[in-house]
ZADO-1210 file (C-alpha; in nm, 4 decimals, padded with zeros to 6 digits):
<atoms>
<atom x="10.3774" y="11.5705" z="06.5307" code="MET" pos="1"/>
<atom x="10.4468" y="11.7686" z="06.8466" code="PRO" pos="2"/>
<atom x="10.7688" y="11.7059" z="07.0352" code="LEU" pos="3"/>
<atom x="10.7877" y="11.7695" z="07.4098" code="TYR" pos="4"/>
<atom x="11.0746" y="11.7673" z="07.6578" code="GLN" pos="5"/>
<atom x="10.9607" y="11.6216" z="07.9911" code="ILE" pos="6"/>
<atom x="11.2059" y="11.8427" z="08.1828" code="SER" pos="7"/>
<atom x="11.0205" y="12.1477" z="08.0451" code="ASN" pos="8"/>
<atom x="10.6852" y="12.0384" z="08.1920" code="ILE" pos="9"/>
<atom x="10.6202" y="12.1843" z="08.5369" code="GLU" pos="10"/>
<atom x="10.6101" y="11.9164" z="08.8104" code="PRO" pos="11"/>
<atom x="10.2893" y="11.9089" z="09.0145" code="LYS" pos="12"/>
<atom x="10.2539" y="11.7662" z="09.3661" code="PRO" pos="13"/>
<atom x="10.0327" y="11.4578" z="09.3977" code="LEU" pos="14"/>
<atom x="10.0733" y="11.3640" z="09.7640" code="ILE" pos="15"/>
<atom x="10.3627" y="11.4032" z="10.0066" code="GLU" pos="16"/>
<atom x="10.6785" y="11.2698" z="09.8435" code="GLY" pos="17"/>
<atom x="10.5205" y="11.2316" z="09.4967" code="TYR" pos="18"/>
<atom x="10.5428" y="11.4861" z="09.2127" code="THR" pos="19"/>
<atom x="10.4432" y="11.4340" z="08.8507" code="ALA" pos="20"/>
<atom x="10.4722" y="11.5835" z="08.5052" code="GLN" pos="21"/>
<atom x="10.1695" y="11.5134" z="08.2862" code="PHE" pos="22"/>
<atom x="10.0981" y="11.4611" z="07.9186" code="ILE" pos="23"/>
<atom x="09.7304" y="11.4113" z="07.8334" code="HIS" pos="24"/>
<atom x="09.6151" y="11.2753" z="07.4983" code="THR" pos="25"/>
<atom x="09.2576" y="11.2178" z="07.3850" code="ALA" pos="26"/>
<atom x="09.2613" y="10.8676" z="07.5365" code="SER" pos="27"/>
<atom x="09.5348" y="10.8471" z="07.8030" code="ALA" pos="28"/>
<atom x="09.7260" y="11.0312" z="08.0736" code="THR" pos="29"/>
<atom x="10.1032" y="10.9845" z="08.0939" code="TYR" pos="30"/>
<atom x="10.2316" y="11.0666" z="08.4404" code="SER" pos="31"/>
<atom x="10.6093" y="11.0905" z="08.4922" code="HIS" pos="32"/>
<atom x="10.6341" y="11.0492" z="08.8694" code="VAL" pos="33"/>
<atom x="10.9299" y="11.1275" z="09.0954" code="ARG" pos="34"/>
<atom x="10.9037" y="10.9649" z="09.4378" code="VAL" pos="35"/>
<atom x="11.1184" y="11.0286" z="09.7453" code="VAL" pos="36"/>
<atom x="11.2521" y="10.7219" z="09.9274" code="ALA" pos="37"/>
<atom x="11.0164" y="10.6181" z="10.2080" code="GLY" pos="38"/>
<atom x="10.7110" y="10.7955" z="10.0621" code="ALA" pos="39"/>
<atom x="10.3954" y="10.5872" z="10.0957" code="ALA" pos="40"/>
<atom x="10.1014" y="10.5802" z="09.8574" code="LEU" pos="41"/>
<atom x="09.7844" y="10.4972" z="10.0527" code="PRO" pos="42"/>
<atom x="09.5545" y="10.2161" z="09.9427" code="MET" pos="43"/>
<atom x="09.3168" y="10.3447" z="09.6757" code="HIS" pos="44"/>
<atom x="09.1450" y="10.2483" z="09.3534" code="GLN" pos="45"/>
<atom x="09.0128" y="10.4273" z="09.0476" code="HIS" pos="46"/>
<atom x="08.8184" y="10.3417" z="08.7323" code="PRO" pos="47"/>
<atom x="09.1290" y="10.3802" z="08.5137" code="HIS" pos="48"/>
<atom x="09.3528" y="10.0975" z="08.4002" code="GLU" pos="49"/>
<atom x="09.7056" y="10.1845" z="08.5149" code="GLN" pos="50"/>
<atom x="10.0322" y="10.0660" z="08.3647" code="VAL" pos="51"/>
<atom x="10.3266" y="10.1395" z="08.5952" code="SER" pos="52"/>
<atom x="10.6778" y="10.1240" z="08.4498" code="TYR" pos="53"/>
<atom x="10.9701" y="10.1694" z="08.6895" code="VAL" pos="54"/>
<atom x="11.2450" y="10.3671" z="08.5163" code="LEU" pos="55"/>
<atom x="11.4689" y="10.4260" z="08.8207" code="GLU" pos="56"/>
<atom x="11.4736" y="10.3006" z="09.1800" code="GLY" pos="57"/>
<atom x="11.2907" y="10.0279" z="09.3678" code="GLU" pos="58"/>
<atom x="10.9193" y="10.0474" z="09.4432" code="PHE" pos="59"/>
<atom x="10.6949" y="09.8118" z="09.6383" code="GLU" pos="60"/>
<atom x="10.3508" y="09.7999" z="09.4778" code="LEU" pos="61"/>
<atom x="10.0785" y="09.6201" z="09.6707" code="THR" pos="62"/>
<atom x="09.7886" y="09.5073" z="09.4512" code="VAL" pos="63"/>
<atom x="09.4886" y="09.3250" z="09.5987" code="ASN" pos="64"/>
<atom x="09.6903" y="09.2750" z="09.9186" code="GLY" pos="65"/>
<atom x="09.9923" y="09.1169" z="09.7467" code="THR" pos="66"/>
<atom x="10.3223" y="09.3111" z="09.7544" code="PRO" pos="67"/>
<atom x="10.5412" y="09.3207" z="09.4424" code="HIS" pos="68"/>
<atom x="10.8978" y="09.4612" z="09.4431" code="ARG" pos="69"/>
<atom x="10.9508" y="09.6469" z="09.1158" code="LEU" pos="70"/>
<atom x="11.2928" y="09.7452" z="08.9823" code="VAL" pos="71"/>
<atom x="11.3963" y="09.9338" z="08.6666" code="PRO" pos="72"/>
<atom x="11.2606" y="09.7786" z="08.3504" code="GLY" pos="73"/>
<atom x="10.9640" y="09.6104" z="08.5181" code="GLN" pos="74"/>
<atom x="10.6057" y="09.6930" z="08.4278" code="VAL" pos="75"/>
<atom x="10.2905" y="09.6158" z="08.6258" code="PHE" pos="76"/>
<atom x="09.9373" y="09.6451" z="08.4858" code="VAL" pos="77"/>
<atom x="09.6726" y="09.7369" z="08.7426" code="ILE" pos="78"/>
<atom x="09.3187" y="09.6676" z="08.6175" code="PRO" pos="79"/>
<atom x="09.0514" y="09.9315" z="08.6712" code="SER" pos="80"/>
<atom x="08.8885" y="09.9435" z="09.0164" code="ASN" pos="81"/>
<atom x="09.1641" y="09.7297" z="09.1734" code="THR" pos="82"/>
<atom x="09.2831" y="09.8317" z="09.5220" code="PRO" pos="83"/>
<atom x="09.6524" y="09.9191" z="09.5288" code="HIS" pos="84"/>
<atom x="09.9113" y="10.1015" z="09.7400" code="ALA" pos="85"/>
<atom x="10.2824" y="10.1667" z="09.7199" code="GLY" pos="86"/>
<atom x="10.6045" y="10.2447" z="09.9011" code="LEU" pos="87"/>
<atom x="10.9239" y="10.3877" z="09.7541" code="ALA" pos="88"/>
<atom x="11.2114" y="10.1740" z="09.8807" code="ILE" pos="89"/>
<atom x="11.4562" y="10.4182" z="09.7161" code="THR" pos="90"/>
<atom x="11.4100" y="10.7414" z="09.5243" code="ASP" pos="91"/>
<atom x="11.2125" y="10.6426" z="09.2143" code="CYS" pos="92"/>
<atom x="11.1196" y="10.7621" z="08.8682" code="PHE" pos="93"/>
<atom x="10.8057" y="10.5882" z="08.7417" code="ILE" pos="94"/>
<atom x="10.5982" y="10.6271" z="08.4273" code="LEU" pos="95"/>
<atom x="10.2294" y="10.5658" z="08.4969" code="ASP" pos="96"/>
<atom x="09.9923" y="10.5476" z="08.2017" code="VAL" pos="97"/>
<atom x="09.6200" y="10.5741" z="08.2724" code="PHE" pos="98"/>
<atom x="09.3347" y="10.4923" z="08.0379" code="THR" pos="99"/>
<atom x="09.1004" y="10.6587" z="07.9953" code="PRO" pos="100"/>
<atom x="09.2340" y="11.0091" z="08.0673" code="VAL" pos="101"/>
<atom x="09.2543" y="11.1064" z="08.4356" code="ARG" pos="102"/>
<atom x="09.0480" y="11.4233" z="08.4398" code="GLU" pos="103"/>
<atom x="09.1620" y="11.4975" z="08.7970" code="ASP" pos="104"/>
<atom x="09.5225" y="11.5012" z="08.6719" code="TYR" pos="105"/>
<atom x="09.4312" y="11.6997" z="08.3597" code="ARG" pos="106"/>
<atom x="09.3050" y="11.9737" z="08.5937" code="GLU" pos="107"/>
<atom x="09.6520" y="11.9875" z="08.7518" code="LYS" pos="108"/>
<atom x="09.8055" y="12.0893" z="08.4189" code="GLY" pos="109"/>
<atom x="10.0772" y="11.9557" z="08.1959" code="GLY" pos="110"/>
<atom x="10.0638" y="11.9187" z="07.8201" code="VAL" pos="111"/>
<atom x="09.7115" y="11.8625" z="07.6841" code="VAL" pos="112"/>
<atom x="09.6972" y="11.7137" z="07.3347" code="LEU" pos="113"/>
<atom x="09.3411" y="11.5908" z="07.3198" code="GLY" pos="114"/>
</atoms>
């Protein structure tokens, strides 16, 4: 089985204040996201289910108009096609897992396994 070191994967910009390192398998995209305090994620939605796991920092995730304050160790599952937005209260490190694969993120690079 392949072994990868996240720190060796080149970070790619997503939007202002958000950079990510990607691992793509045949069925999912793993996005290790660094967010600068105060950076806002505009309201959006996509056909992928998204599991967001806060590893470091505090992040306000608004899903279907309801804000949720997430801290390290908390996980939020966003169903496909659900409107959501976010705001980094502090600098954050978040693992987002998307199923199926995010082809738009695969085009940005990272490790492709499938």
